Backbone as a ProteinNet text record, in pm:
[ID]
protein_1_A
[PRIMARY]
MKISSTAFKDGERIPEEYTCDGNNINPPLAWEEIPAETKSMVLIVEDPDSPSGTWTHWTLWNIPPDSNKIDENNFAGGAIEGGTTFGSIGYGGPCPGTGTHRYFFKLYALDGVVNLKRGALPGELLRAIDGRIIDKAELMGLYERKSR
[TERTIARY]
82.6	0.9	93.7	52.7	122.5	28.8	84.5	1.4	101.9	44.5	129.1	44.3	108.3	44.1	108.2	35.9	92.2	143.4	105.4	148.3	290.2	331.9	461.8	502.9	633.8	679.6	717.3	727.1	758	889.7	889.4	1006.8	1029.8	946.2	965	865.6	886.2	811.2	664.2	568.6	431.7	405.7	353.4	331.1	237.7	268.1	202	46.1	-0.3	-147.3	-221.6	-154.1	-227.2	-195.3	-158.9	-120.6	-207	-186.3	-263	-208.6	-96.6	-44.6	-90.6	-163.9	-218.2	-369	-426.1	-570.4	-626	-527.9	-567.8	-658.9	-630.9	-717.6	-629.9	-699	-630	-555	-435.7	-373.4	-434.6	-409.8	-461	-379.1	-445.3	-378.1	-430.2	-334.5	-381.5	-310.6	-374	-320.8	-340.3	-264.1	-270.2	-225	-251.2	-216.4	-292.9	-420.1	-503.1	-539.3	-509	-544	-684.9	-713.4	-837.2	-940.5	-898.6	-996.4	-1037.3	-987.6	-1021.7	-1170.5	-1225	-1367.2	-1389.1	-1287.6	-1287.7	-1143.7	-1127	-997.5	-1007.7	-897.2	-893.6	-771.2	-784.8	-671.4	-654.6	-536.6	-503.4	-382.8	-392.9	-280.9	-235.2	-100.4	-51	86.6	109.3	228.2	292.1	398.5	446.1	551.1	575.6	677.5	623.7	491.7	433.7	486	521.8	572.2	472.7	343.5	238.8	204	281.6	251.7	199	172.6	123.8	-4.2	-1.2	-118.2	-185.5	-312.6	-389.4	-459	-418.4	-468.1	-596.1	-614.7	-729.5	-752.4	-880.3	-917.5	-1037.4	-1029.9	-1133	-1139.1	-1264.9	-1278.3	-1397.6	-1403.4	-1497.4	-1488.9	-1358.6	-1327.8	-1351.1	-1428.3	-1460.6	-1331.7	-1323.1	-1199.7	-1184.7	-1288.8	-1271.3	-1233.2	-1218.4	-1172.6	-1019.7	-967	-810.8	-751.6	-835.5	-779	-876.6	-814.7	-893.4	-853.6	-942.8	-906.8	-869.9	-800.4	-760.1	-892.7	-891.2	-1004.3	-1130.1	-1117.4	-1235.8	-1197.3	-1295.2	-1258.7	-1352.5	-1315.2	-1392	-1536.8	-1616.8	-1765.3	-1794.5	-1886.9	-1924.2	-1839.2	-1721.8	-1632.1	-1686	-1634.3	-1678.6	-1552.5	-1570.8	-1462.2	-1477.2	-1362.2	-1357.3	-1307.7	-1294.5	-1235.6	-1083	-1033.9	-883.2	-839.9	-708.6	-655.4	-689	-716.8	-757.1	-893.7	-971.2	-1103.1	-1215.7	-1179.9	-1275	-1285.1	-1381	-1402.3	-1343.9	-1275.4	-1217.9	-1072.2	-1027.1	-879.9	-839.4	-722.2	-657.3	-511.8	-463	-331.6	-214.9	-101	24.5	32.5	68.2	75.6	166.9	291.7	384.4	430.2	452.1	482.3	620.2	720.5	857.8	917.8	1015.3	1098.2	1022.9	1093.7	1039.2	966.1	841.2	768.7	748.4	725.2	694.8	545.3	478.4	345.6	319.4	264.5	241.6	95.9	81.1	-44.7	-46.5	-126.8	-125.5	-261.1	-247.1	-364.1	-361.7	-477.9	-493.9	-610.9	-574.7	-678.8	-733.4	-870.8	-933.1	-1017.2	-1039.1	-1120.4	-1269.4	-1309	-1450.7	-1468.5	-1592	-1614.8	-1602.1	-1587.2	-1576.6	-1709.6	-1759.1	-1888.4	-1869.1	-1835.5	-1821.2	-1902.1	-1946.7	-2017.2	-1921.9	-1965.2	-1890.3	-1848.1	-1719.8	-1669	-1605.7	-1601.4	-1533.4	-1396.1	-1339.6	-1208.3	-1101.7	-977	-872.4	-852.5	-856	-833.3	-944.1	-1064.8	-1171.7	-1154.2	-1104.6	-1080.1	-959.8	-860.6	-744.9	-792.1	-875.7	-936.1	-1021.5	-1100.6	-1191.1	-1115.7	-995.7	-926.5	-823	-799.9	-707	-739	-640.3	-670.6	-745	-766.3	-847.1	-776.6	-647.8	-566.4	-513.7	-540.6	-476.9	-341.3	-335.8	-216.4	-214.3	-100	-77.8	23.9	-2.3	93.9	110.3	218.1	227.6	315.5	274	348.4	386.1	512.6	550.1	592.7	538.2	576.3	631.9	704.6	765.7	703.4	701.7	663.5	720	773.2	829.2	764.1	706.5	638.6	746.2	721.7	810.3	807.4	912.1	920.7	791.2	734.4	619.1	641.6
-113.1	2.3	121.9	230.8	348.1	466.9	573.3	698.2	815.7	914.3	1024	1147.4	1262.9	1391.3	1459.9	1536.6	1618.7	1753.6	1777.7	1901.9	1895.6	1779	1754.7	1610.7	1588.3	1445.1	1399.8	1271.3	1209.7	1266.7	1320.5	1377.8	1526.9	1586	1722.9	1814.7	1943.7	2043.2	2048.5	2055.5	2074.5	2226.2	2254.2	2396	2468.7	2587	2673.4	2673	2664.8	2661.3	2562.5	2447.5	2332.5	2345.8	2455	2477.7	2587.7	2608.2	2711.6	2849.9	2855	2983	3021.5	2925	2945.2	2926.3	2853.3	2824.3	2716.9	2648.9	2536.7	2433.4	2400.4	2299.5	2173	2062.2	1942.9	1931.8	1876.9	1859.2	1747.4	1754.4	1638.3	1515.9	1398.5	1270.6	1173.5	1075	968.6	843.4	729.9	600.9	492.8	391.8	275.4	143.9	42.1	-85.5	-127.1	-90	-131.2	-278.3	-354.4	-499.7	-525.4	-632.3	-662.8	-692	-745.4	-781.4	-661.5	-546.2	-421.3	-391.2	-369.4	-335.7	-189.6	-115.7	21.6	66.5	200	251.4	371.1	389.4	489.5	580.8	710.8	795.2	870	867.7	945.7	1028.4	1154.1	1246.7	1289.6	1263	1286.8	1353	1432.1	1491.9	1433.3	1339.2	1278.8	1374.4	1487.1	1574.3	1682.4	1680.4	1780.3	1760.1	1864.3	1844.6	1776.8	1793.4	1734.4	1590.4	1533.1	1392.6	1405.1	1287.3	1279.8	1365.7	1452	1548.2	1496.7	1461.3	1415.6	1529.7	1545.5	1659.2	1626.1	1494.2	1459	1311.8	1267.9	1125.3	1114.9	1010.9	993.8	841.4	791.3	644.7	609.5	486.6	432.5	497	520.7	569.1	445.9	466.6	351.8	292.2	163.3	93.5	118.4	150.7	170.9	315.5	406.6	542.8	534	638.5	632.4	762.3	852.8	989	1069.5	1170.9	1273	1404.2	1476.6	1608	1714.5	1816.5	1931.7	1986.6	2019.9	2078.1	2000.4	1873.2	1783.8	1645.7	1557	1416.2	1324.9	1193.6	1091.1	1083.5	1081.5	1064.5	941.3	948.5	835.9	823.5	887.2	874.6	953.3	929.5	991.4	1063.9	1184.5	1261.7	1248.2	1246.3	1229.3	1353.8	1351.9	1455.9	1455.7	1570.2	1587	1629.2	1637.7	1695.6	1841.2	1909.2	2048.3	2068.5	1958.7	1962	1985.8	1968.2	2002.1	1877.2	1888	1778.4	1826.7	1740.3	1781.1	1801.3	1841	1867.4	1991.9	1979.3	2090.1	2080.7	2180.1	2168.4	2187.5	2151.8	2171.8	2306.2	2318.2	2444.2	2431.3	2393.5	2365.5	2488	2472.7	2594	2636.3	2543.4	2577.5	2461.5	2486.8	2380.4	2317.7	2228.4	2149.4	2024.6	2004.7	1885.2	1793.8	1667.8	1564.6	1545.2	1526.3	1503.5	1381	1278.1	1147.9	1132	1107.4	1084.5	927.9	864.4	716.4	661	582.9	521.8	370.3	320.8	185.1	117.8	-0.9	-81.6	-169.4	-186.2	-266.5	-385.8	-476.4	-591.8	-572	-451.5	-423.6	-274.4	-234.5	-92.9	-58.1	71.3	112.2	161.5	115.7	148.1	260	382.3	496.3	612.5	696.5	816.3	932.3	1022.3	1139	1208.8	1252.7	1321.1	1230	1098.3	1004.4	1048	1023.4	1069	976.1	1028.8	944.1	813.8	807.6	684.3	590.5	632.3	540.8	477.1	563.3	506.2	408.2	433.5	330.4	216	214.3	95.2	14.4	81.5	24.3	-44.4	0.7	-67.2	-166.8	-171.2	-272.9	-411.9	-476.1	-612.4	-631.2	-522.6	-522.3	-469.7	-431.6	-375.1	-476.1	-469.9	-556.3	-509.7	-375.3	-318.8	-167.5	-105.6	33.9	96.6	234.2	309.6	444.6	512.1	647.7	741.1	866.8	975.9	1068.4	1126	1212.3	1342.9	1454.1	1589.1	1659.6	1767.5	1851.4	1987.2	2048.5	2187.9	2260.6	2379.6	2472.7	2603.7	2669.5	2801.5	2909	3010.5	3126.7	3206.1	3284.2	3372	3450.1	3457	3529.8	3656.5
3.4	-4.4	-1	-71	-82.4	-65.4	7	15.6	-28.6	-98	-141	-153.9	-185.1	-197.2	-314.6	-392.8	-497.8	-429.3	-303.7	-234.8	-180.9	-136.2	-84.8	-90	-89.7	-97.5	37	59.4	182.8	233.9	358.3	422.4	386.5	313	271.8	354.9	336.1	408.7	350.4	453.3	411.3	377.4	260.1	225.3	330	344.9	451.9	435.6	306	276.4	358.2	391.4	459.9	620.3	672.8	814	870.5	1002.5	1070.8	1030.9	965.9	911.7	779.5	713.5	586.4	586.2	496	483.8	573.8	637.1	729	673.4	541.4	474.1	447.5	435.4	414.8	276.5	277.6	144.9	62.6	-71.2	-150.2	-106.9	-106.3	-80.2	-180	-222.5	-306.9	-259.3	-290.3	-249.1	-353.4	-345.2	-439.9	-375.3	-447.4	-399.4	-271.2	-268.5	-155.4	-165.6	-55.9	-63.5	-112.4	-188.7	-239.6	-131.2	-21.1	84.6	175.4	146.7	228.2	218.4	337.6	347.6	376.3	439.2	467.4	494	498	527.4	625.9	699.4	804.3	781.6	802.8	792.2	927.2	979.4	1099.9	1075.1	1104.6	1082.9	1232	1255	1394.7	1391.2	1501.2	1525.9	1654.7	1642.9	1765.3	1830.3	1785.1	1834.7	1929.1	1949.8	2039.3	2188.1	2260.2	2395.2	2483.6	2452.4	2541.1	2498	2408.5	2361.2	2221.8	2165	2023.7	2007.3	1911.4	1880.6	1755.2	1764.3	1649	1574.8	1452	1362	1278.9	1261.8	1171.9	1190.7	1203.3	1196.8	1093.5	1012.3	914.1	893.9	907.4	894.2	795.2	771.8	667.7	535.1	496.6	363.8	270.7	169.7	76.7	13.3	10	-38.3	-186.1	-261.6	-403.3	-435.3	-336.4	-358.3	-367.7	-433.3	-443.5	-405.7	-350.2	-312.2	-222.8	-168.1	-95.6	-157.5	-201.7	-267.4	-167.3	-208.4	-121.8	-67.9	59.9	136	114.9	119.8	103	153.6	165.6	201.1	140	139.5	67.5	110.1	4.7	33.6	102.1	201	287.6	411	414.5	529.6	643.1	761.3	887.9	945.7	989.5	1059.4	1206.2	1269.6	1416.9	1489.5	1618.3	1694.3	1685.3	1724	1728.9	1860.4	1876.9	2006.9	2022	1910.8	1920.6	1988	1999.7	2059.5	1955.5	1830.1	1717.4	1629.9	1538.5	1441.5	1308.6	1235.9	1100.9	1113.5	1000.6	979.2	1060.9	1125.4	1188.4	1146.2	1065.1	1011.9	1105	1061.3	1139.2	1203.6	1332.8	1400.8	1524.9	1498.4	1607.3	1682.7	1814.4	1895	1856.4	1863.1	1834.9	1760.1	1682.2	1609.6	1491.3	1433	1321.7	1372.4	1335.8	1383.4	1255.6	1286.9	1185.6	1186.3	1073.1	1062.7	976.1	1046.7	978.6	931.1	802.1	744.2	729.5	811.5	825.1	761	664.6	604.6	639.7	689.2	731.3	638.5	598	527.2	634.3	647.1	749.2	687.6	773.1	735.7	747.8	787.1	814.7	826.3	858.9	877.4	1025.6	1056.9	1196.9	1240.7	1355.4	1407.5	1519.2	1472.6	1564.8	1506.3	1586.3	1547.7	1519	1430.4	1400.5	1521.1	1532.9	1652.1	1754.1	1730.3	1821.6	1839.5	1963.1	1996.1	1933.8	1911.6	1859.2	1932.2	2053.9	2132.4	2107.1	2089.9	2052.1	1917.8	1826.1	1690.3	1695.3	1765.6	1778.8	1828.8	1940.9	2000.7	1895	1815.6	1724.9	1609.1	1573	1460	1510.5	1636.4	1690.4	1648.6	1589.5	1542.4	1416.2	1346	1223.9	1103	1129.3	1019.9	927.8	798.3	697.1	643	618.8	576	610.5	602.9	645.4	551.6	532.4	457.1	532.3	510.8	573.9	489.3	504.8	439.6	550.4	553.7	654.5	599.2	651.3	615.3	732.4	705	812.6	808.8	923.9	926	1047.9	1021.6	1127.6	1096.6	1204.8	1180.2	1164.1	1090.5	1072	1202.2	1224.1	1344.2	1354.1	1478.6	1497	1572
[MASK]
++++++++++++++++++++++++++++++++++++++++++++++++++++++++++++++++++++++++++++++++++++++++++++++++++++++++++++++++++++++++++++++++++++++++++++++++++++

């Protein structure tokens, strides 16, 4: 399984447009080589470099297995968005306090659908997918805020 973006390459800087310093919209994402037995997919965007622990920027589940992308400032039809560490639902772009942080866009292929309501917390989603992951792919981008 592979995940990529036309906005940035793995290990490169995430453009400001997709951060709290820009339009704070999700970047375009695309994937391929999804296992044939996949029933749904999950996307989790996390910053493990936050001083307060891993910061979840976006959770999205029940992405249809026949989809192959998420457009900029949009998400896959039929998918459900969850809560983030920001305390909101939906995408929250990179917004590190200091230094360069890593942002992991993790895509999971599952053996079934996730039975959670919109706004479920990241921990609930992680528990719901535990033991149900068929395959995983990730894309990592970097971001550091300009001097403020």
